[in-house]
C-alpha positions as CSV (number, residue, x, y, z in Angstrom):
1,M,106.2,94.5,129.6
2,A,106.6,94.3,126.1
3,R,103.8,97.2,125.5
4,H,105.4,99.3,127.5
5,N,109.1,98.9,126.2
6,L,107.5,99.6,122.8
7,G,105.8,102.8,123.9
8,T,109.1,103.6,125.4
9,V,111.0,102.9,122.4
10,V,108.6,105.1,120.0
11,T,108.5,107.8,122.3
12,F,112.9,107.8,123.0
13,E,113.0,107.6,119.1
14,F,110.7,110.3,118.0
15,F,111.7,113.1,120.9
16,R,115.2,112.3,120.1
17,T,114.9,113.0,116.8
18,I,112.6,115.9,116.7
19,K,115.2,117.2,119.4
20,K,117.8,117.4,117.1
21,R,119.0,121.1,115.5
22,R,119.4,119.9,112.2
23,F,116.4,118.1,111.8
24,W,114.7,121.4,111.9
25,I,117.3,123.0,110.0
26,A,116.5,120.4,107.3
27,T,112.7,120.1,107.9
28,L,112.3,124.0,108.2
29,A,114.1,124.7,105.4
30,I,112.0,123.7,102.4
31,P,108.8,125.7,103.6
32,V,111.2,128.7,104.3
33,L,112.3,128.5,100.8
34,I,108.8,128.8,99.8
35,G,107.9,131.5,102.0
36,I,110.2,133.3,100.3
37,V,109.7,132.4,96.8
38,F,105.7,133.4,97.8
39,T,106.7,136.5,99.0
40,L,108.6,137.4,96.0
41,V,106.0,136.4,93.9
42,F,103.4,138.5,96.2
43,A,105.4,141.6,95.8
44,S,106.1,141.0,92.1
45,S,102.7,140.3,91.0
46,A,100.6,143.8,91.3
47,S,104.0,145.3,89.0
48,S,103.7,142.6,86.6
49,Q,99.6,142.8,86.3
50,S,100.1,146.6,85.8
51,Q,102.8,146.1,82.9
52,S,100.1,143.0,81.6
53,E,97.3,145.8,81.2
54,A,99.9,148.4,79.8
55,Q,100.9,146.1,77.2
56,K,97.5,144.8,76.4
57,N,96.7,148.1,75.5
58,D,100.0,148.8,73.2
59,K,100.0,149.2,69.3
60,I,102.8,147.8,67.4
61,P,103.9,149.7,64.4
62,F,104.2,147.5,61.2
63,T,103.6,147.0,57.9
64,Y,102.4,143.8,55.8
65,T,101.8,142.3,52.2
66,D,98.7,140.0,51.8
67,A,98.4,138.0,48.8
68,S,95.6,136.1,50.6
69,G,92.6,138.5,50.7
70,L,91.8,137.8,53.8
71,V,93.3,140.9,56.1
72,A,90.8,143.3,56.7
73,P,92.8,146.8,56.2
74,A,90.3,148.4,58.8
75,I,91.4,146.1,61.9
76,A,95.3,146.3,60.6
77,K,95.0,149.6,61.0
78,A,93.5,149.8,64.7
79,M,95.8,147.2,65.7
80,G,98.6,149.4,64.3
81,G,99.4,148.7,60.7
82,S,99.7,149.5,57.2
83,V,100.0,148.2,53.9
84,E,103.7,148.3,52.9
85,A,104.5,150.2,50.2
86,S,107.7,148.6,49.0
87,P,108.0,145.1,49.5
88,G,111.3,144.9,48.1
89,T,113.1,146.8,50.3
90,A,111.0,145.8,54.0
91,V,113.3,143.3,55.5
92,E,116.1,145.6,54.8
93,R,114.9,148.5,56.1
94,V,113.8,146.0,59.4
95,R,117.6,145.0,59.3
96,D,118.5,148.5,59.3
97,G,116.3,149.6,62.4
98,A,114.0,151.9,59.9
99,L,111.2,149.7,59.9
100,N,109.8,148.0,63.4
101,A,108.0,145.2,62.2
102,Y,107.3,143.5,58.4
103,F,104.4,140.9,57.9
104,I,104.2,138.7,54.5
105,Y,100.8,137.0,54.6
106,P,101.1,134.2,51.7
107,A,98.5,133.6,48.5
108,N,97.8,130.0,50.5
109,I,98.2,130.3,54.2
110,L,97.3,126.4,54.5
111,K,100.1,125.8,52.5
112,D,102.8,128.4,53.2
113,P,103.9,129.8,56.7
114,V,103.2,133.7,57.2
115,L,106.8,135.3,57.3
116,I,107.5,137.6,59.9
117,Y,110.5,140.2,60.2
118,G,111.0,142.3,63.2
119,A,113.4,144.5,65.3
120,D,114.8,142.1,68.6
121,H,113.2,143.9,72.0
122,G,114.0,140.3,73.6
123,I,113.2,136.8,73.8
124,F,110.0,137.9,75.7
125,K,108.6,140.9,73.4
126,N,109.6,139.3,70.5
127,G,106.7,136.9,71.1
128,S,104.5,139.5,70.5
129,Y,105.2,140.1,66.6
130,Q,103.9,136.4,66.0
131,A,100.5,136.9,68.5
132,V,100.0,140.4,66.2
133,A,100.2,138.5,62.8
134,K,98.0,135.8,64.2
135,Q,95.4,137.7,66.0
136,L,94.9,140.7,62.7
137,L,94.4,137.0,60.7
138,V,91.6,135.6,63.3
139,L,89.7,138.8,63.5
140,S,89.9,139.3,59.6
141,G,88.2,136.1,59.3
142,Q,85.9,136.7,62.0
143,E,84.5,139.8,60.5
144,K,84.2,137.7,57.0
145,V,82.8,134.8,58.6
146,G,79.9,137.2,60.1
147,S,80.2,136.0,63.9
148,P,82.2,135.1,66.7
149,E,80.0,131.7,67.2
150,A,81.2,130.8,63.5
151,T,84.6,131.6,64.2
152,A,84.4,129.5,67.6
153,A,83.1,126.7,65.8
154,V,85.1,126.5,62.7
155,Q,88.5,127.4,65.1
156,G,86.9,124.4,67.7
157,S,86.9,127.5,70.3
158,F,84.2,125.9,72.5
159,G,83.8,124.6,75.5
160,T,82.0,120.9,76.4
161,D,80.8,119.7,79.2
162,E,81.4,115.7,79.4
163,Q,79.1,113.4,80.9
164,T,80.0,109.5,81.3
165,F,78.4,106.5,83.1
166,K,79.7,103.6,84.5
167,D,77.8,100.3,86.4
168,G,74.7,102.2,85.6
169,Q,75.8,105.6,87.6
170,V,77.6,108.7,86.6
171,S,81.0,108.7,86.6
172,G,83.3,111.0,88.6
173,G,86.1,111.7,86.0
174,L,89.1,113.1,87.8
175,D,87.3,114.0,90.9
176,T,87.2,110.3,91.7
177,V,91.1,109.8,90.3
178,V,92.6,112.7,92.7
179,P,91.8,111.4,96.2
180,P,93.3,107.9,95.9
181,L,96.1,109.8,94.4
182,L,96.4,111.3,97.5
183,F,98.2,107.9,99.3
184,L,100.0,107.6,96.0
185,V,102.0,111.6,97.0
186,L,102.0,110.5,100.7
187,F,103.5,107.5,100.2
188,Y,106.6,109.0,98.2
189,V,107.1,112.1,100.5
190,V,107.0,109.8,103.5
191,L,109.4,107.4,101.6
192,I,111.8,110.3,100.4
193,L,111.8,112.2,104.2
194,L,112.1,109.4,105.8
195,A,114.5,106.5,103.8
196,N,117.9,108.5,105.0
197,Q,116.5,108.4,108.6
198,M,115.5,104.5,108.4
199,L,119.5,103.7,108.0
200,A,120.6,106.5,110.1
201,S,118.5,105.2,112.8
202,T,120.5,101.9,112.7
203,L,124.0,102.8,111.9
204,E,124.0,105.8,114.3
205,E,123.2,103.5,117.0
206,K,125.7,100.2,115.4
207,K,128.8,103.3,115.2
208,N,128.5,104.7,118.9
209,R,128.0,101.2,119.9
210,V,124.7,102.0,121.8
211,T,122.7,98.9,120.2
212,E,124.6,96.5,122.1
213,M,124.0,97.9,125.3
214,I,120.0,98.7,124.3
215,L,119.1,94.6,123.6
216,T,120.1,93.8,126.9
217,T,117.4,95.2,128.0
218,L,114.6,95.0,125.1
219,N,113.8,92.4,122.7
220,P,115.0,92.9,119.2
221,T,111.3,92.7,117.3
222,T,109.9,95.8,120.2
223,L,113.2,97.5,118.9
224,V,112.5,97.8,115.1
225,V,108.6,98.0,115.4
226,G,109.5,100.9,117.9
227,K,111.9,102.5,115.6
228,V,109.4,101.8,112.6
229,I,106.8,103.8,114.7
230,S,108.5,106.5,115.3
231,L,110.0,107.2,112.3
232,F,106.3,107.4,110.5
233,L,105.5,109.6,113.3
234,V,108.6,111.8,112.5
235,G,107.5,111.4,108.9
236,A,103.8,112.7,109.6
237,V,105.8,115.9,111.5
238,Q,107.6,117.1,108.0
239,A,105.0,116.9,105.7
240,L,102.4,118.7,108.3
241,V,105.5,121.7,108.4
242,F,106.0,121.1,104.6
243,A,102.4,121.1,103.6
244,T,101.5,124.2,105.9
245,P,102.9,126.8,103.9
246,M,101.5,125.4,100.4
247,V,97.9,125.5,102.3
248,L,98.0,128.8,103.5
249,G,99.0,130.1,100.4
250,Y,96.5,128.3,98.5
251,V,93.7,129.3,101.2
252,F,94.8,133.1,101.7
253,F,96.6,134.0,98.7
254,R,95.6,132.0,96.0
255,E,95.0,135.1,93.4
256,Q,97.9,136.9,94.5
257,L,100.2,133.9,93.6
258,N,98.0,132.7,90.5
259,M,97.6,129.4,91.8
260,P,95.2,127.5,89.8
261,N,91.6,127.3,91.5
262,F,90.9,123.6,92.2
263,D,87.1,123.4,93.3
264,L,87.7,120.6,95.6
265,S,84.2,120.6,97.1
266,N,83.8,118.4,93.8
267,L,86.1,115.6,94.6
268,Q,84.5,112.2,95.3
269,F,85.9,110.2,98.3
270,Q,84.8,106.5,97.4
271,F,85.1,103.7,99.9
272,W,86.7,101.1,98.1
273,P,89.1,103.0,96.6
274,M,90.1,104.8,99.4
275,L,90.2,101.8,101.5
276,T,92.6,100.0,99.0
277,G,94.4,102.8,98.7
278,A,95.0,103.0,102.2
279,L,95.8,99.6,102.8
280,M,98.5,99.7,99.9
281,F,100.1,102.9,101.1
282,V,100.7,101.1,104.8
283,G,101.6,97.5,103.4
284,G,104.2,99.3,101.1
285,F,105.5,101.1,103.7
286,I,106.1,98.8,105.9
287,L,107.5,96.6,103.0
288,F,110.2,99.2,102.2
289,T,111.1,100.2,106.2
290,G,111.7,96.6,106.5
291,L,114.1,96.5,104.0
292,L,115.8,100.0,104.6
293,V,116.3,98.2,107.9
294,S,117.3,95.4,107.2
295,I,120.6,97.4,105.0
296,G,121.3,99.1,108.2
297,A,121.7,96.1,110.1
298,V,123.8,94.8,107.4
299,M,126.1,97.1,106.5
300,P,128.8,98.9,108.7
301,T,128.6,102.4,107.3
302,A,126.6,104.8,105.5
303,K,129.0,104.9,102.6
304,D,128.6,100.6,102.2
305,A,124.5,101.0,103.1
306,G,124.3,103.2,100.0
307,V,125.3,100.9,97.8
308,V,122.3,98.7,98.2
309,F,120.1,101.9,99.2
310,G,120.1,103.4,95.7
311,P,118.8,100.1,93.8
312,V,116.4,99.8,96.3
313,M,114.9,103.5,95.9
314,I,115.2,103.2,92.2
315,M,112.2,100.8,92.4
316,V,110.5,102.9,93.8
317,F,110.6,105.6,90.6
318,I,111.0,102.9,88.1
319,P,106.9,102.7,87.8
320,F,106.9,106.0,86.2
321,Y,108.7,105.1,83.1
322,I,105.7,103.8,82.0
323,V,103.2,105.6,83.9
324,A,101.6,106.0,80.3
325,L,101.4,102.7,79.6
326,I,99.5,102.1,83.1
327,I,97.1,104.2,82.6
328,S,96.1,103.5,79.0
329,D,97.1,99.6,78.5
330,P,97.0,98.3,82.0
331,G,96.4,94.7,81.2
332,N,99.9,94.9,78.9
333,M,102.2,92.1,80.4
334,I,105.0,94.3,81.6
335,V,102.3,96.7,83.4
336,Q,101.1,93.1,85.3
337,V,104.8,92.3,86.2
338,F,105.1,96.2,87.8
339,T,101.7,95.6,90.0
340,F,102.6,92.1,91.2
341,F,106.6,92.2,91.7
342,P,106.9,93.5,95.2
343,L,109.1,96.4,94.8
344,T,107.2,97.8,92.0
345,A,103.6,96.6,93.2
346,P,103.0,99.8,95.6
347,I,103.4,102.6,93.2
348,T,101.4,100.5,90.1
349,A,98.8,99.3,92.1
350,M,98.0,102.7,93.4
351,L,98.4,104.4,90.1
352,R,95.4,101.7,88.5
353,N,93.3,101.7,91.7
354,A,93.0,105.9,91.3
355,F,92.2,105.3,87.4
356,G,90.1,102.3,88.2
357,S,91.7,99.9,86.2
358,L,92.5,97.5,89.0
359,A,90.0,94.5,89.5
360,A,88.8,94.0,93.6
361,W,91.0,90.2,92.9
362,E,94.3,91.8,91.8
363,A,93.7,94.5,94.5
364,A,93.5,91.4,97.0
365,I,96.1,89.8,96.2
366,V,98.3,92.9,95.9
367,I,97.2,94.0,99.1
368,V,98.1,90.4,101.2
369,E,101.3,90.2,98.8
370,L,102.8,93.6,100.6
371,F,101.4,92.7,103.8
372,V,103.1,89.3,103.5
373,F,106.5,90.5,102.2
374,G,106.3,93.3,104.7
375,Y,106.1,91.0,107.7
376,L,108.8,89.1,106.0
377,A,111.1,91.9,105.9
378,L,110.3,93.1,109.4
379,R,111.6,89.8,111.0
380,L,114.4,89.5,108.2
381,A,115.4,93.1,110.0
382,V,114.6,92.0,114.0
383,H,117.2,88.9,112.7
384,L,119.6,90.6,111.1
385,F,119.7,93.6,113.5
386,R,120.1,91.3,116.4
387,Y,123.2,90.0,115.1
388,G,124.2,93.4,113.2
389,S,124.2,95.2,115.6
390,I,127.4,94.0,116.9
391,E,129.2,94.3,113.9
392,Y,131.1,97.1,114.0
393,N,133.9,97.6,111.1
394,R,132.8,95.3,108.9
395,K,129.8,93.8,106.8
396,L,127.7,91.3,108.4
397,S,127.9,87.7,106.8
398,L,124.6,86.8,105.2
399,R,125.3,82.6,105.7
400,M,126.8,83.3,109.5
401,A,123.4,85.0,110.6
402,F,121.4,82.6,109.2
403,T,123.3,79.6,110.3
404,R,123.8,81.3,113.9
405,K,121.2,79.7,116.5
406,N,119.6,82.6,118.5
């Protein structure tokens, strides 16, 4: 009978939510906006590309003086430049609009900057002055060095192919980091999408005095667990809807939308990091769900619940303030505290798990901790829900809730 009731609750809560018009308005709003942006980018990409190609062949007329002796006159002429005949009046002529641009190359470019004076053609076009001044010096230097390879070596403009080893095996680098991080992204998406619904699912029924009648036929544990499962399913639907336009855009319109080309075939899905990330995700979801349902059971209105809801959600984002420390120095005392403190443990531990700095014993402690505290949070939510469901106009007294007998 309990299983039947649980299935009934999950089905009822899930379909009650997805049948609401405002649910689909809120869910489809972001994909629709993404689709509009993609369409605009796609429509303008062709014209932008043609303009970009045209600008590559444009020559910017300029004059210059070269005290360094590095500028090659032939290259400067090919780029639209000429030696300034009257340096004393060049800046004034640029100011008056008689001269488009004037570059002054100092005797020592390591100590003094190249001075650039140009007519204002807008923020974006003005950047071409600096690009031309630098390119002229680079090409001139390349000619003096004698080969593009030697120039690349001097400038450090060359690629590398790095390979590292761990425990006698080739380590995958970022290809092994990205897959476990997907659980962290999913955790944030689920909480952001479902946090308000977790509160609303309890507060709405209290306001309408529906819970009082429901509890006459259902065990509170069955009702709360059913709500948690249904909320997770609703979050899965929303995540799928949100991800669809991004996936379609990446697969079919990646070049038109100028999306970076990630080679997904190189990703390495290692068993233990993936299993650890999955368990932390589930444990963290149960913990925060239990806390939010407890808040909804205690508080009479959404306004009152927001006072406690805000700090709880802040705890989810606090680890990102020290993300550099988590990655670079996982043994730091602050990182250790964040790793084992229940409300910051999911984020901190999932980050460390992805970057390979979470030891097996640390992972075991965090996972056990999350499931234990998650179970206690659900038990707390059930207990508070039992008594808080009939408190419509005031906050449930925790002292009275724990001194009452079932």
